N, C-alpha and C positions, 0 to 999 in steps of 0.2 A: 504494500500500500504506500502511495507516494507521501513523502513528508513535505513540510513547508519548503518551497523553493522559489526560483525566479518566476516560473509560470504561475504559481499560486499568488505571488505578490502582484504580478501584472493583472491577474483576474480581479483581485481585491481592489486594485486601483481603478480598473475599468468600472467596477460596480459603484465605487464611491465617487468617481469623477463626475458623472452626470448629475448626481445629487447636489454637488457643490457648484457646478458650473451652469446648470440649467434649472432655474427655479420652476419653470412650467412643467418640465418632465418630472421633477421631484414632487410637485403637488399632485400630479395625476397618478404617478406610480412610485410611491415612496419605497425606500429600502425596507424590506421585510426581515426582521430578526426574530429568531425563535431559539430557545434553548431548553435543555432538559438535564436532569440529574436523577439517577436511580441507585438505590441500595437494596440488595437482595440477600437472602440466606438460603442455604441448601443443606439438607440432612438426609442421609440414606441409612437404611437398616443394615445393609451390607454393600460391599463394592463401592469404591470411590468413582464418582461420576461427575465429569466436568471440572471438579476440584476435589480436595481432600474432604469428602462429605461424610465419611463414616462417623467422624467425631463432630460433624457440623462445621459449616464453613460460611464465612462472610466475604469470601473472595468472589463477589458477584456485584461489581460496581460499574456504572456507566455514566458518562457525562458527554454532552455535545452541544454545539452551538452552530446554527446555520444562518446563512444570509442569501436572500434572493432579491433580484432587482430587474425590472423591465427597463432596458436602456433606450428603447424606442418602441414603435408599434409592433415590430416583428422580432427584435433582438432582446434576449434576456440572458442573465447569468446567475449562477448559484454555486454555493459551496457549503460543506459541512465539516467542521473539525470535531473529531471524536476521540475519546480515550476510554479505556475500560480495563478491568481486572477480572478475569474469570479463570481461576486456578492458575495454570502456567501460562495462560494467554494474556497478552496485552501489557500487564504491569504498568498501567497508567501512561503508556507512551502515546502522546497526542499525534494523530495522523489525520490526513484528509480521507473521509469516507467517500465523498463524491465532490466533484467540481466540474462545471460545464459552462459552455456558451451554447445557446439555443437560438436558431433562426427559424421562425415559423412563417413559411411562405403562404400557405393556405391552412385551413383547419385540417385538411386531409393530407398535408405534406409538410414536414419540418425536419430539420437536421440538427443533431446535437453532437458536440465534440468535447472531449475531455475525459474525465473519469465518470462514467455514466452508469447508473443503477442497472442491474440485470433484471429485465422483466421476465421472470420465470415463475410459472404457477400464479396462484392468486395473491400470494403474500410476500414473495421474496423482496420486491421493491418497496415494501412498507415495513419490513422486518426490523428496521432500525428505529421505528416509531413505536415505543411501548404504549403510548396512549391510544394508538390505532388498533391494538390487539386485545382481545378479551382474556387471553391466557398469558402466563409467564413464559412458558416454553412452547413454541409452535411444535406441531408433530415432528419429532426429530428425525424420522426416516426421510422426510422430504426437505425439512429446513433445519439441518443440524447446526447448533450454536457454535460448534468448533470450526465450522467452515465460513463463518460470517466475514472474517477478515478478507478473504479472497473471492467469495462468491456473491457478495453484496453488489459489487460493481466491476465493470471492465473498463480498460483504458483504450479508447478508440473513437468510433463514430456510430451514430444510430440514426436511422430514419424512422419516423413515426407519424401517425395521423389518426384522425377520427372521421369516419364517413357514415353519415345517416343513410339508412335504408328504407325510410318511410315507414310503412306499416309492418315491415320485417324487422324493425329495431335499428341497430347501429353496430358498426364494427370499429374497434380500436386496435391498431396494429403497431408493432415495433419490430425492427430488424436491425441487427448490429454486427459489427466486425471490429475486433481489437485484440488485446492481449491481457494477461493477468500478471501481477507482480507477486510472487509467492515467497513466503518466508516460513519454512517448516523446521521445527526444532529437531535436533538430533535426539535419538533414543538410546537406550542402553545397548541396543544391538546394531544400530546403524548410525554412521555419521554422514550427513548430506554434504556433498562437495559443491554441487551447483544444480540449479533448476532453471528451466527456460520454458516459457509457453509461447511457441511460434505464432499461434493464433487461437482465437476463440470466436465462434460465429453462431448466431442463432436468432430466435425471434419468438414472438407471441402474438396470436390473434385472439382477441376477446370479443365475443358476440353478446351484445346486450339484447337479450331476447325480448320480444314485445309482450312480456309478462312482468308486471311491476316487481322489482327486486331480484329478478332472475338473470344470471349471466353464466356463460359457458366459455371456456378457454382451452386452447391447445398451445403448448410451448415445446420448443426444441432447442437443443444446445449441442454443439459439436466442438471439440477442442483437442489439442495435442500438448503433451508434457514430456520434455526431454531432460535428462540430467545424468548424474553419476553419484555413487555413494561408496563408502568404505565400510566393510563389516567389522564389528568389534573384534579385536584380537588379531586382525590382519595387519600386514605392513601398511603404513600410511601411503606408500607408493603404489599399492595395489588397489585399483578402483574397478567398480562394476558399473557399466553404463546401462541406462534403461530408456525406453521410449514407450509412451502410453497414449493411445488414442481412444476416445470415447464419444458416444452419441447418446444423449439423454433426451427423453421426451416425457411429457406430463400432460394428462387430460384432467380438466378441472370443471367443477360446477358449484355454484353458490346461489343460495336464495336468502335474501335479507329484507325483511319488511315487517312493520308493526311489532318490533321487538324480537322477532324470530330470526335466528341465524342457523342455516343448514349449509354444510359444505362437505365436499368429498373430492379427493384427488387420487389418481393412480398413475404410476409411472415406472419406467424401466431405464436402466443405464447399461448400454452394451459397450463393452470395452475389450481392447486387445493390447496387451502389454508384452514387451520384449525386454527381458532382463538377462544381460549377457547373451548366452546362446539359447536361452529358453523363451518360448512364446506361450503366453497364457491368454485364453479367451474366457471371459466371464460376463454374465448378465445379472445385474442386481435388480431387485423389485422392491417397491415401496408404495404404501397406500395408507389412507386414513379416512374415517368418517367423523364428522363433528356436528354437534347440535348445541345451541345455546338460546337463552331467552333473557331479555332485559325486563325485569319485573318492575323496576322503578327507574327514574333517571339516574339514580345513584347506585343501583344494584343490578348486577348481571351474573348469571351462572352459565357455565359451559362444561361440556363433557366431550371427550373424543376417545377413539380407539385407533391405534396405528400399528402397522406391521412393517418390518424391515427384514428382507432376505438379501444378504450380500451376494449370494450365488443361488440362482433359481434351481440349479441342478443338485444343490445340497441344502435341504430345508430342515432336516431332523438334526437334533443335537443342539445344545444351548449356544454353541459358538456360531451357529449358522442362522440364527434368527433373534429378533427382539420384538416382543409384543408389549404394548404400553396402553394401559387403561388409565385415563386421567380425568380428573374433575377439578374445576376452578371456580372461584367466586371473585368478582371484581367490585370494589367499592369506589365510587367517584365521590370522595369526601368533599371536595370543592371543585370548581371548574378548572383548577390548575394543580390538583393533587389527587392521586389515585393510590389505592392499596389493593394488592392481589394476593390471594392465598390459593395454594394448589397442592393436590396429592396425586401420586402416580403409583400404580401397582404394575411392576414389570416382570416379565419372564424372558429369560435369555440374556446372553452377554455379548451379542454381536457388535454392539455400538460402544462397548467399553474399551478403555485403554489399559494394556498390560503395564506400561510404564507408570501410569498413575496408581496402579495397584501393586507396587513393589516388585514389578517384573514377573509376577505370576502369570502363567498362561491363562487365557480366557476360559479354558475348560475347567480350571481349578477354582474359578470364582463361583459365588453363590448364584444358583439358577433363578430363584424367585426372590425378589427384593422390592422394597418400596422407597419412594423419594417424596419428601415434603419440601415445598418451596414457598417463600414469601418474598414479596418485592413491593417497594413503594417508590413512586416517581413523582417529582414535581416538574412542571413544564410551563412554558408560556409561548 
C-alpha cells in the first residue's frame, strides 16, 4: 500500500487549491472531510484468530480520515489515510487506503486513476466503512480481514458508469486494470524474498432490479503473482521461485427495504501455481447467506452462515473447511457513535494461521470453537 509521497502531496494540493483560489467553486462544492476511529476486542474459546485471542485481545484498532473535492463539473479527487492494528497486521503504520482523480464525462462513462477501490461483490468497496456495515466481521470466506491491506484497492485505472434501463431498472458497471503492492510477512517456515503483481484486471456489473430494494451483481477478478522465497533452515543463497495465476468470480444478490436486509453470495477462485518445478491446480469455494432487521433507528440485528473450502476436491477434515454461524447486534447510540456486539460458532480450521498458533499444524488445532467480538466506532 502506497505511503505518503510526491503524488499524494500533489493530489492534496490539487484538492485544496481550488478551494482557496476559486470562491465560487468552493461555495458550490466544498471540500468534504470525514473521519472515523474504532476500538474492538476479540476473544476465542480456542485457537488464536486474527490476533492472540485465546486470552482476549484489544489488538483491533482502526482510524482514518478522508477528503473528497469536486474540482469542476466533471473532475473530482479523493483520498483516505488509514492506520490500524489487528494482531500482527498494521501496527498503526499510516498509509493511503485509496486516492484518485475522477473524470466523469457522462453518467454512463467516467474514468478514475490512482489507487482505486476494488468493486468486488456487494461489500468489498465499502468494507473500510464500519458505519456502513451491520456486523463487525463480514463473512470471512468472501471478505477476509487479513486481506484488507491489498484487496481493498488496486493501483491503476477504472472505467465506470450508471445506465438507466427504464422499466428494466438500471445497470452500474466498473472495469479496471492495474496492479497491487503487496507486503507479506515472513513465517516460521518461509522467508519472502520478493513479490510482484504484473497485473490485476476485473470488473463488476450490478443490476438494480425494478423491485424496490433488490439488486443483483456479478464480479470477476483475474491476476498474477510472481516472486521467490527461502525455506527455513536452507542456505540464504538458495531460493525457490513461484508464479501464481488466479481467476475469481462472485455472484451476489441483496434485498434491503423497510428495515429488512437479505443477502447471499457464492463464488469460486480457480488458481494455478508453479512452485519450483511443481505445478498445483486448485479451486476454492466460498459462500454465505445473511439476514438482518432494523427494529428501531438505533437497533439492528443480523445473522449469517458462511462456508469456506480452500480446495473443492478436499472438503472433509477440519483443515479443508471452515463453517461460521454468526449473530450480531448493532446499537446506533448517537448519529456519530455506534457499538456492535457479535458471536461466532465455528467449525474447522481452514482460515486459521499456524504461525499465530505457535507453529502448530492446523490439524492439531481445536475443530469446534467460538469467537466473541465487540467494536465501537465514532465517525463524522
